[in-house]
N, C-alpha and C positions, 0 to 999 in steps of 0.2 A: 740378085744379090751375089757379090763377088766374095768367094771364100779366101781366107787368108792362107798363107803358105803353111802355117802350123796346122790349120784345120784340114787341109788337103793331106798332109802327112798322117794326121790322126785317122782320117777315113781310110787311107791306104793300109795303115797298120791294122785297123779293125777288120777290114775285108780279108786281109791275109790270115789273121788269126781265126776268123770264122771258117775260111776254106780249110785250114789245117785241122780244126776240130771236127768239121763235118766228115772229112776223110777218115780221121782216126776213129770216130764213133761208128761210122759205117763198117769199118774193118773189124773193130772189136766186138760189135754186136751181131756180126754175120759170119765170122770165120773163127776157126779153132787155131791154136798155136801150131805153127808149121804148115798150115794150109796155104796153098798158093795156086795161082793160075796165070797163064800167059796173056799179056795185053798185045804185044807186038812180037810175034815169033817167040824165040826163047831168050832174047836178049833184054826184054823188058817184061818183068813179072811183078805181080802183087804177091808178096810173101810176108805173112803175118808173124812177127816176133815181138817180144817185149824186152826191154832192158832196164837197168837200174838208174839210168839217167844220162849217160854219156851219149855223144852223137855216134851215128853209124853202127848201132847195135853193140857197142862196147860196154863193159862193166867196170866198176870202180870201187874197190875196197869195202864191200859188204854194206851193212846198214849204216855204220858210222861214216863211211866214205860217201854213201848216197846222201846222207843228211848234210854233210859239208858241201857236197857238189850242188845240192839244191839251194843251200844258203848262198853259195858263191854266185849262182845264177841270178838269184833275187837281187843281190848287191850290184852285180854287173848290169842288170836290167835297169835298176834305179839310177845308176851312174850314167848309162847311155841316155835315158830320158832327160836327165838334168843337162847333159852335154848338148843334146839336140835342141832343147829349149833355148840354150844360150846361143847356138849357132843360127837358129831361125831369126833372131833379132839382128843379126849382122847382115849387111848388104853385100859383103864381098864373098859370101859362101855360095858356091855353085849348087844348083838344085840337085845335081847328081850325087854330091856328097851327102846331102840330107836324105835322099832316097836310099842310098847305100846303107847309111847308119840305121834308117828305119827298118830296112830288111833284116839287119842283124838283130835289132831290138825286138822285132816281131817274132823272129825265130826263137829267141831266148824265152819270150813270154809263152809261146806255144808249148814248149816242153816243160816250162814251169807249171802250167795248168795241169798237165798230166801228173807230174810229181805231187802236187799239192792236193788235187781233188779226185783223181781217177780211183784211188784206193777206197775212197768213201762212196763214190757214185756207182761203181760197177762190182759185180761178182768176179771171181777169178776166171781168167781164160786158161783152158787146159788143152791138151792134145786131143781130147775127146768131146769137150763141152764148150759151147759158145757162152761168153760172158752175158750176164743179165744186167740191165740198167735198173738201179735202185732195188736190189734184191731184198727179200723180206728179212733175212738174217743179217743184213748190213753188208758193207763192202769188204774187199779182200785185204785192205791195209788201212792203218790209221792216217790221219792228216800228215802230209809231208813225205809219205813213203809209197806213193803210187808209182807204177812203172810207166815208162815212156813207150808209146805204141809206134812201131816202125813197120813199113810195108813196101817201100820202093826197092826193087832189086834189079840191077843191071849187069848180069853176067855176060858182058860184051864178048869175052872169049871164054868158052867152056869146053875144054878139051882134055886129052890125056897125053902125057909125054910118051914118045915112042919107046918101045921096049928096049931098043938097042942103046939108049942113053944110060950111061953109068949113074948109079945112085938114085936118080929120079925117074928112070924108065918105068912106065906103067902107072905112075902117080897122076892123079887128076890135077888140072891147072885151071884156075879161074882168074880172069882179070877183072878187078874191081868187084870183089865179093861182098863188101859191106851192104847191109840193109838199112835204109834211112827213111825219114819222113819229110813231109812238106816243110816243117819248121827248120829242119837241118838244111834243106835246100835254100831257104831264105837266108840263113846265116852264111852259107858257103857262097852263094851268088853275090850277096852284099859285100862280103869281104874281098872276093876276087875282083869285083868291079872297082872297089876303092883302091886296091893295090895296083891294078893295071891301068886304070883310067883317071884316077883322082889323086895320084901320089904327089903331083906337083903342088896341089893345094896344101897338103899336110907339110911338105917340105918348106913351102913359103911361109906357112903359119908358124912353123918351128923357128925359122929365122927371125920372124917378127917378135916372137916370145923372147929369144935370146937378146 
């Protein structure tokens, strides 16, 4: 049985979301906040943190900002799904464009799941205690206010400025300090791929629209 292009994209999206959630659940139920270990030397680490919903460990405007950010993510996800469905029906759309958009959509969904459900499903992660799945007293936050789990840390350069340097001498320096997750990686890889390798399609499509 030959699968349609839309079905293949759906399977790809489901597989990526499952991978994202397995990694997050393993980290959240086995590590405390701030706990970390090296995977490859010091430049690739698993470093567990949580954030209010933005990518790469950033925060945004407290509870109100988190609600608006989660709502924006859901609207964006719905718009992307609608857009992909329309592109699948066209014969002039390269497969790479569909895959790139699917990566972005999948990444958005992965972090939406954290925001919507993790507060209900897990106890709080702290610096001393590991979160429990379905704790007796209920989760750590209401629906829509869960925190996003991040764990990938690549301090490619982790050093200290020489003492003789004015103003910054003796201060630590890290190149690429953000901590992120698999969903963030999907969004970033999908966006960069579209920008660098599929820009001609979007430029051509814009001309047709005009």
